[in-house]
C-alpha positions as YAML, in Angstrom:
chain: A
units: angstrom
residues:
- id: 1
  name: MET
  ca: [8.61, -31.19, -13.60]
- id: 2
  name: ILE
  ca: [8.44, -27.90, -12.51]
- id: 3
  name: LYS
  ca: [5.39, -27.22, -9.39]
- id: 4
  name: THR
  ca: [4.23, -24.12, -10.25]
- id: 5
  name: GLU
  ca: [0.94, -24.23, -8.22]
- id: 6
  name: THR
  ca: [3.03, -25.45, -5.26]
- id: 7
  name: LEU
  ca: [5.81, -22.98, -5.51]
- id: 8
  name: ARG
  ca: [3.52, -19.69, -6.43]
- id: 9
  name: LYS
  ca: [0.72, -20.20, -3.24]
- id: 10
  name: LYS
  ca: [2.71, -17.85, -1.05]
- id: 11
  name: ARG
  ca: [3.30, -15.29, -3.57]
- id: 12
  name: SER
  ca: [1.06, -11.95, -4.71]
- id: 13
  name: GLY
  ca: [1.42, -8.97, -6.57]
- id: 14
  name: PRO
  ca: [-0.29, -6.44, -8.89]
- id: 15
  name: VAL
  ca: [1.29, -7.75, -12.57]
- id: 16
  name: LEU
  ca: [3.36, -10.55, -12.56]
- id: 17
  name: PHE
  ca: [1.94, -12.68, -9.46]
- id: 18
  name: SER
  ca: [-1.66, -11.85, -10.66]
- id: 19
  name: GLU
  ca: [-3.99, -14.81, -11.97]
- id: 20
  name: TYR
  ca: [-2.82, -16.31, -15.43]
- id: 21
  name: LYS
  ca: [-3.71, -19.18, -17.07]
- id: 22
  name: GLN
  ca: [-0.84, -20.95, -19.94]
- id: 23
  name: GLY
  ca: [-1.80, -19.90, -23.56]
- id: 24
  name: GLU
  ca: [-4.59, -16.86, -22.66]
- id: 25
  name: GLY
  ca: [-1.48, -14.36, -23.83]
- id: 26
  name: VAL
  ca: [-0.54, -16.42, -26.57]
- id: 27
  name: LYS
  ca: [-4.48, -16.48, -28.03]
- id: 28
  name: LYS
  ca: [-5.27, -12.81, -27.09]
- id: 29
  name: ALA
  ca: [-2.22, -12.03, -29.51]
- id: 30
  name: LEU
  ca: [-3.44, -13.95, -32.45]
- id: 31
  name: GLU
  ca: [-6.63, -12.42, -32.22]
- id: 32
  name: LEU
  ca: [-5.28, -8.79, -32.00]
- id: 33
  name: GLY
  ca: [-2.91, -9.15, -34.72]
- id: 34
  name: ARG
  ca: [0.68, -7.62, -35.23]
- id: 35
  name: GLU
  ca: [-0.45, -4.35, -35.23]
- id: 36
  name: ASN
  ca: [-2.45, -4.36, -31.88]
- id: 37
  name: ILE
  ca: [-0.14, -6.36, -29.90]
- id: 38
  name: LEU
  ca: [2.64, -3.08, -30.51]
- id: 39
  name: PHE
  ca: [-0.23, -0.45, -29.81]
- id: 40
  name: GLU
  ca: [-0.84, -2.31, -26.47]
- id: 41
  name: LEU
  ca: [2.99, -2.68, -25.61]
- id: 42
  name: LYS
  ca: [3.39, 0.99, -26.73]
- id: 43
  name: SER
  ca: [0.41, 2.40, -24.59]
- id: 44
  name: SER
  ca: [1.54, 0.31, -21.50]
- id: 45
  name: GLY
  ca: [4.92, 1.99, -21.53]
- id: 46
  name: LEU
  ca: [6.82, -1.12, -20.54]
- id: 47
  name: LYS
  ca: [10.77, -0.57, -20.55]
- id: 48
  name: GLY
  ca: [13.11, -3.42, -20.59]
- id: 49
  name: ARG
  ca: [13.85, -4.41, -16.86]
- id: 50
  name: GLY
  ca: [17.45, -5.36, -17.57]
- id: 51
  name: GLY
  ca: [18.79, -2.31, -16.44]
- id: 52
  name: ALA
  ca: [18.86, -0.11, -19.17]
- id: 53
  name: GLY
  ca: [15.41, 0.41, -19.94]
- id: 54
  name: PHE
  ca: [14.93, 0.65, -23.60]
- id: 55
  name: PRO
  ca: [11.01, 0.55, -24.72]
- id: 56
  name: THR
  ca: [9.98, -2.58, -25.13]
- id: 57
  name: ALA
  ca: [7.61, -1.71, -28.08]
- id: 58
  name: THR
  ca: [10.11, 0.12, -29.79]
- id: 59
  name: LYS
  ca: [12.69, -2.54, -29.67]
- id: 60
  name: TRP
  ca: [10.10, -5.07, -31.15]
- id: 61
  name: MET
  ca: [8.90, -2.13, -33.89]
- id: 62
  name: LEU
  ca: [11.97, -1.90, -35.27]
- id: 63
  name: THR
  ca: [12.48, -5.67, -35.43]
- id: 64
  name: ALA
  ca: [9.45, -6.24, -36.96]
- id: 65
  name: ALA
  ca: [10.10, -3.83, -39.63]
- id: 66
  name: SER
  ca: [13.28, -5.35, -41.58]
- id: 67
  name: ASN
  ca: [12.64, -7.23, -44.59]
- id: 68
  name: SER
  ca: [15.05, -10.05, -43.50]
- id: 69
  name: ASP
  ca: [13.67, -14.11, -43.38]
- id: 70
  name: LYS
  ca: [14.90, -15.22, -40.51]
- id: 71
  name: LYS
  ca: [14.97, -13.29, -37.07]
- id: 72
  name: PHE
  ca: [15.40, -14.75, -33.40]
- id: 73
  name: ILE
  ca: [14.17, -13.90, -30.10]
- id: 74
  name: VAL
  ca: [16.28, -14.21, -27.10]
- id: 75
  name: CYS
  ca: [15.22, -14.47, -23.39]
- id: 76
  name: ASN
  ca: [18.31, -13.28, -20.96]
- id: 77
  name: ALA
  ca: [18.45, -15.29, -18.05]
- id: 78
  name: ASP
  ca: [22.02, -14.83, -17.42]
- id: 79
  name: GLU
  ca: [20.96, -13.73, -13.97]
- id: 80
  name: GLY
  ca: [24.71, -13.51, -12.78]
- id: 81
  name: GLU
  ca: [24.33, -10.17, -10.45]
- id: 82
  name: PRO
  ca: [25.33, -10.94, -6.74]
- id: 83
  name: GLY
  ca: [22.19, -11.05, -4.95]
- id: 84
  name: THR
  ca: [19.73, -11.38, -7.50]
- id: 85
  name: PHE
  ca: [17.33, -14.12, -8.08]
- id: 86
  name: LYS
  ca: [14.34, -12.64, -9.25]
- id: 87
  name: ASP
  ca: [14.56, -14.22, -12.93]
- id: 88
  name: ARG
  ca: [15.10, -17.68, -10.84]
- id: 89
  name: VAL
  ca: [11.64, -17.59, -9.25]
- id: 90
  name: LEU
  ca: [9.72, -16.58, -12.82]
- id: 91
  name: LEU
  ca: [11.57, -19.31, -14.46]
- id: 92
  name: LEU
  ca: [10.87, -21.92, -11.59]
- id: 93
  name: GLU
  ca: [7.12, -20.89, -10.39]
- id: 94
  name: TYR
  ca: [5.89, -18.78, -13.65]
- id: 95
  name: PRO
  ca: [7.17, -20.24, -16.52]
- id: 96
  name: GLU
  ca: [4.13, -19.66, -18.52]
- id: 97
  name: LEU
  ca: [4.66, -16.38, -18.38]
- id: 98
  name: VAL
  ca: [8.27, -16.66, -19.44]
- id: 99
  name: PHE
  ca: [7.49, -18.99, -22.68]
- id: 100
  name: ASP
  ca: [4.58, -16.98, -23.43]
- id: 101
  name: GLY
  ca: [6.12, -13.80, -23.86]
- id: 102
  name: MET
  ca: [8.59, -15.23, -25.89]
- id: 103
  name: ILE
  ca: [5.69, -16.59, -28.24]
- id: 104
  name: ILE
  ca: [4.32, -13.53, -28.34]
- id: 105
  name: ALA
  ca: [7.68, -12.07, -29.33]
- id: 106
  name: GLY
  ca: [8.13, -14.25, -31.90]
- id: 107
  name: TYR
  ca: [4.40, -13.84, -33.53]
- id: 108
  name: THR
  ca: [4.57, -9.83, -33.43]
- id: 109
  name: ILE
  ca: [8.27, -9.83, -35.32]
- id: 110
  name: GLY
  ca: [8.22, -12.74, -37.69]
- id: 111
  name: ALA
  ca: [10.12, -14.87, -35.80]
- id: 112
  name: LYS
  ca: [9.79, -19.09, -35.93]
- id: 113
  name: ASN
  ca: [12.80, -19.22, -33.35]
- id: 114
  name: GLY
  ca: [13.47, -18.55, -29.97]
- id: 115
  name: ILE
  ca: [16.25, -19.07, -27.56]
- id: 116
  name: LEU
  ca: [16.21, -19.06, -23.46]
- id: 117
  name: TYR
  ca: [20.14, -18.21, -22.51]
- id: 118
  name: LEU
  ca: [19.98, -19.90, -18.90]
- id: 119
  name: ARG
  ca: [22.53, -18.95, -16.44]
- id: 120
  name: GLY
  ca: [24.94, -21.60, -16.32]
- id: 121
  name: GLU
  ca: [24.66, -21.94, -12.40]
- id: 122
  name: TYR
  ca: [21.11, -22.58, -13.49]
- id: 123
  name: GLU
  ca: [21.64, -25.90, -14.88]
- id: 124
  name: TYR
  ca: [19.75, -27.87, -12.33]
- id: 125
  name: MET
  ca: [16.47, -26.23, -13.62]
- id: 126
  name: LEU
  ca: [17.41, -27.43, -17.70]
- id: 127
  name: LYS
  ca: [15.75, -30.59, -17.37]
- id: 128
  name: SER
  ca: [12.20, -29.43, -15.83]
- id: 129
  name: LEU
  ca: [12.30, -26.62, -18.46]
- id: 130
  name: GLU
  ca: [12.70, -28.72, -21.41]
- id: 131
  name: ASP
  ca: [10.06, -31.11, -19.75]
- id: 132
  name: TYR
  ca: [7.68, -27.95, -19.60]
- id: 133
  name: LEU
  ca: [8.70, -27.09, -23.13]
- id: 134
  name: GLU
  ca: [7.43, -30.59, -24.58]
- id: 135
  name: LEU
  ca: [3.84, -30.49, -22.62]
- id: 136
  name: LEU
  ca: [3.50, -27.35, -24.70]
- id: 137
  name: ARG
  ca: [4.41, -28.92, -27.54]
- id: 138
  name: ILE
  ca: [2.19, -31.44, -26.82]
- id: 139
  name: ASP
  ca: [-0.87, -28.92, -26.31]
- id: 140
  name: ASN
  ca: [-0.08, -27.08, -29.64]
- id: 141
  name: LEU
  ca: [1.16, -24.01, -27.72]
- id: 142
  name: LEU
  ca: [4.52, -24.49, -29.02]
- id: 143
  name: GLY
  ca: [5.99, -26.04, -32.31]
- id: 144
  name: GLU
  ca: [4.11, -26.43, -35.63]
- id: 145
  name: ASN
  ca: [1.14, -24.65, -36.50]
- id: 146
  name: ILE
  ca: [0.12, -23.03, -32.91]
- id: 147
  name: PHE
  ca: [-3.86, -23.09, -31.89]
- id: 148
  name: ALA
  ca: [-4.26, -25.52, -34.75]
- id: 149
  name: GLY
  ca: [-5.33, -23.33, -38.26]
- id: 150
  name: LYS
  ca: [-3.28, -19.99, -37.11]
- id: 151
  name: ASP
  ca: [-0.93, -20.87, -39.86]
- id: 152
  name: PHE
  ca: [2.12, -19.67, -36.83]
- id: 153
  name: THR
  ca: [4.90, -21.63, -36.26]
- id: 154
  name: PHE
  ca: [7.13, -21.00, -33.35]
- id: 155
  name: ASP
  ca: [9.91, -23.20, -31.13]
- id: 156
  name: ILE
  ca: [12.27, -22.72, -28.53]
- id: 157
  name: THR
  ca: [15.29, -23.86, -27.41]
- id: 158
  name: ILE
  ca: [17.38, -23.19, -24.44]
- id: 159
  name: ARG
  ca: [21.14, -23.07, -24.13]
- id: 160
  name: LEU
  ca: [23.30, -22.59, -21.15]
- id: 161
  name: GLY
  ca: [25.63, -19.50, -20.56]
- id: 162
  name: SER
  ca: [29.53, -20.29, -19.53]
- id: 163
  name: GLY
  ca: [29.56, -18.77, -16.60]
- id: 164
  name: ALA
  ca: [30.68, -15.41, -17.48]
- id: 165
  name: TYR
  ca: [28.97, -11.96, -15.64]
- id: 166
  name: VAL
  ca: [29.35, -10.01, -19.33]
- id: 167
  name: CYS
  ca: [27.44, -12.17, -20.80]
- id: 168
  name: GLY
  ca: [24.54, -10.10, -19.49]
- id: 169
  name: GLU
  ca: [24.99, -7.49, -21.73]
- id: 170
  name: GLU
  ca: [23.09, -8.60, -24.97]
- id: 171
  name: THR
  ca: [25.54, -8.24, -27.61]
- id: 172
  name: ALA
  ca: [28.33, -10.63, -25.60]
- id: 173
  name: LEU
  ca: [25.45, -12.91, -25.12]
- id: 174
  name: ILE
  ca: [25.50, -13.09, -28.71]
- id: 175
  name: GLU
  ca: [28.74, -14.23, -29.44]
- id: 176
  name: SER
  ca: [28.43, -16.73, -26.51]
- id: 177
  name: LEU
  ca: [25.23, -17.78, -28.12]
- id: 178
  name: GLU
  ca: [27.68, -17.93, -31.55]
- id: 179
  name: GLY
  ca: [30.03, -20.25, -29.78]
- id: 180
  name: TYR
  ca: [32.90, -17.31, -29.29]
- id: 181
  name: ARG
  ca: [34.15, -15.53, -26.02]
- id: 182
  name: GLY
  ca: [31.25, -13.39, -24.59]
- id: 183
  name: GLU
  ca: [32.57, -10.42, -25.17]
- id: 184
  name: PRO
  ca: [30.41, -6.89, -26.28]
- id: 185
  name: ARG
  ca: [30.49, -6.00, -29.49]
- id: 186
  name: ASN
  ca: [31.13, -2.54, -30.88]
- id: 187
  name: ARG
  ca: [27.49, -0.42, -32.25]
- id: 188
  name: PRO
  ca: [26.14, -0.14, -34.24]
- id: 189
  name: PRO
  ca: [24.87, -2.16, -35.82]
- id: 190
  name: TYR
  ca: [22.40, -3.06, -32.83]
- id: 191
  name: PRO
  ca: [20.62, -6.38, -32.57]
- id: 192
  name: VAL
  ca: [17.63, -5.93, -33.62]
- id: 193
  name: ASN
  ca: [19.01, -5.03, -37.09]
- id: 194
  name: THR
  ca: [22.02, -7.47, -37.13]
- id: 195
  name: GLY
  ca: [21.86, -10.02, -33.96]
- id: 196
  name: PHE
  ca: [22.36, -13.84, -33.62]
- id: 197
  name: LEU
  ca: [24.09, -15.34, -36.65]
- id: 198
  name: GLY
  ca: [23.64, -11.86, -38.43]
- id: 199
  name: HIS
  ca: [19.74, -11.91, -38.26]
- id: 200
  name: PRO
  ca: [17.72, -9.22, -36.91]
- id: 201
  name: THR
  ca: [17.33, -10.24, -32.81]
- id: 202
  name: VAL
  ca: [14.83, -9.26, -30.06]
- id: 203
  name: VAL
  ca: [17.15, -9.81, -26.71]
- id: 204
  name: ASN
  ca: [14.95, -9.33, -23.89]
- id: 205
  name: ASN
  ca: [15.04, -9.80, -20.12]
- id: 206
  name: VAL
  ca: [12.98, -12.53, -18.15]
- id: 207
  name: GLU
  ca: [10.83, -10.34, -16.39]
- id: 208
  name: THR
  ca: [10.36, -7.88, -19.23]
- id: 209
  name: LEU
  ca: [9.09, -11.11, -21.10]
- id: 210
  name: ALA
  ca: [6.47, -12.39, -18.32]
- id: 211
  name: SER
  ca: [4.81, -8.71, -18.30]
- id: 212
  name: VAL
  ca: [3.59, -9.01, -21.63]
- id: 213
  name: PRO
  ca: [1.45, -11.79, -21.55]
- id: 214
  name: HIS
  ca: [-0.85, -10.06, -18.24]
- id: 215
  name: ILE
  ca: [-0.96, -6.81, -20.73]
- id: 216
  name: LEU
  ca: [-2.17, -8.32, -23.68]
- id: 217
  name: ILE
  ca: [-4.99, -9.84, -21.65]
- id: 218
  name: LYS
  ca: [-5.49, -6.70, -19.45]
- id: 219
  name: GLY
  ca: [-4.71, -3.67, -21.57]
- id: 220
  name: GLY
  ca: [-1.82, -1.52, -22.09]
- id: 221
  name: ASP
  ca: [-4.07, 0.97, -19.77]
- id: 222
  name: TRP
  ca: [-4.33, -1.14, -17.03]
- id: 223
  name: PHE
  ca: [-0.60, -1.70, -16.62]
- id: 224
  name: ARG
  ca: [-0.15, 1.90, -16.73]
- id: 225
  name: THR
  ca: [-2.40, 2.29, -13.62]
- id: 226
  name: HIS
  ca: [0.66, 0.27, -11.77]
- id: 227
  name: GLY
  ca: [3.97, 2.49, -11.04]
- id: 228
  name: THR
  ca: [4.27, 5.69, -11.86]
- id: 229
  name: ASP
  ca: [4.08, 8.10, -15.38]
- id: 230
  name: LYS
  ca: [8.02, 7.93, -15.82]
- id: 231
  name: SER
  ca: [8.33, 4.14, -14.96]
- id: 232
  name: THR
  ca: [4.90, 1.97, -15.63]
- id: 233
  name: GLY
  ca: [3.83, -1.38, -14.05]
- id: 234
  name: SER
  ca: [5.57, -3.44, -11.27]
- id: 235
  name: LYS
  ca: [9.38, -4.54, -10.43]
- id: 236
  name: LEU
  ca: [10.43, -7.57, -8.86]
- id: 237
  name: PHE
  ca: [13.33, -6.88, -5.55]
- id: 238
  name: SER
  ca: [15.22, -9.29, -4.64]
- id: 239
  name: ILE
  ca: [15.74, -9.07, -0.76]
- id: 240
  name: SER
  ca: [18.27, -10.40, 0.93]
- id: 241
  name: GLY
  ca: [20.43, -9.52, 4.04]
- id: 242
  name: ASP
  ca: [19.74, -8.59, 7.99]
- id: 243
  name: CYS
  ca: [15.69, -8.97, 7.64]
- id: 244
  name: LYS
  ca: [12.87, -11.30, 9.11]
- id: 245
  name: LYS
  ca: [11.37, -11.85, 5.22]
- id: 246
  name: PRO
  ca: [14.31, -11.90, 2.72]
- id: 247
  name: GLY
  ca: [13.08, -13.09, -1.23]
- id: 248
  name: VAL
  ca: [11.28, -11.68, -4.19]
- id: 249
  name: TYR
  ca: [8.59, -9.06, -4.05]
- id: 250
  name: GLU
  ca: [6.88, -7.87, -6.22]
- id: 251
  name: LEU
  ca: [5.86, -4.07, -6.02]
- id: 252
  name: PRO
  ca: [5.01, -1.00, -8.42]
- id: 253
  name: TRP
  ca: [7.51, 1.49, -9.37]
- id: 254
  name: GLY
  ca: [7.21, 4.27, -7.00]
- id: 255
  name: THR
  ca: [7.23, 2.28, -3.62]
- id: 256
  name: SER
  ca: [9.98, 4.01, -1.27]
- id: 257
  name: ILE
  ca: [12.55, 2.00, 0.52]
- id: 258
  name: ASN
  ca: [11.06, 2.54, 3.74]
- id: 259
  name: GLU
  ca: [8.21, 1.05, 2.31]
- id: 260
  name: LEU
  ca: [9.92, -2.49, 1.44]
- id: 261
  name: LEU
  ca: [12.16, -1.81, 4.28]
- id: 262
  name: ASN
  ca: [8.68, -2.44, 6.80]
- id: 263
  name: LEU
  ca: [7.50, -5.08, 4.48]
- id: 264
  name: VAL
  ca: [10.60, -7.08, 5.15]
- id: 265
  name: GLU
  ca: [10.86, -6.58, 8.31]
- id: 266
  name: ALA
  ca: [14.16, -4.82, 8.17]
- id: 267
  name: LYS
  ca: [14.91, -2.98, 11.46]
- id: 268
  name: ASN
  ca: [17.59, 0.07, 12.33]
- id: 269
  name: THR
  ca: [18.81, -0.14, 8.38]
- id: 270
  name: LYS
  ca: [21.51, 2.33, 7.80]
- id: 271
  name: ALA
  ca: [21.85, 2.08, 4.44]
- id: 272
  name: VAL
  ca: [20.19, -0.52, 1.53]
- id: 273
  name: GLN
  ca: [22.40, -1.69, -1.30]
- id: 274
  name: VAL
  ca: [20.84, -1.74, -4.84]
- id: 275
  name: GLY
  ca: [21.74, -2.45, -8.40]
- id: 276
  name: GLY
  ca: [23.79, -5.22, -6.91]
- id: 277
  name: ALA
  ca: [27.54, -5.29, -6.33]
- id: 278
  name: SER
  ca: [28.09, -2.59, -8.95]
- id: 279
  name: GLY
  ca: [25.57, -0.31, -7.36]
- id: 280
  name: ILE
  ca: [25.41, 2.15, -4.68]
- id: 281
  name: CYS
  ca: [23.91, 2.09, -1.32]
- id: 282
  name: LEU
  ca: [20.93, 4.48, -0.24]
- id: 283
  name: PRO
  ca: [19.36, 5.63, 2.81]
- id: 284
  name: LYS
  ca: [16.05, 4.17, 3.84]
- id: 285
  name: SER
  ca: [14.34, 7.59, 3.40]
- id: 286
  name: GLN
  ca: [14.60, 7.46, -0.68]
...
């Protein structure tokens, strides 16, 4: 079983690594209702943490507006970018944030099924994550009639990726889920209209979904107090290389590279590679 309390004691941060109790966000979501959830998300300014930076509220609104009788939530945990391991930390140490985020998304858009698309190299997590989901079902936080009497049903399954780097792209991921070779689809149509098995689908990154429960509990305006006007909230940074304190750090948007280098005790740094192997090198002055 995932020993979340033991692992997370060493971490601190303004949003994701702040205090949270399993189920709080879901309970709040059911109290708020769908329209108010979307209002808080829009107020927060939360954007996708997977790279594209698309407004999360807009993606959910587009899917919620569909009249389809079947919709899906897909959590993109295909963390294949070299040097990136932040999603692994969230899944191992903060699974309640990720799964609560998926449940809230399901309730908001009217989906009954969620899929966690897990990177193939993370297969060692599969048993622990499935055990965690089973505990949620036992506690009535997942499955039929969540929080008894709320008339809301939602369940989550886990699917393993096959190792293709391109499956980090949402339409290639959907192709893989459907049993095809992981290749990006031509767009339009977009997944919010025609996604998994031809049904409206929200695909969100692990970090994006993990932010949602905190936003509902503390409010969209609270979330905006972190970061900048254009990039609200915080971001997880996977730090490795020539430094004394490698690891995953949560910092508000707007933090300079030099501040981060001081935090991880990196000395005499000439440049920092950002964005993984396909990214760029930046001077520490930025």
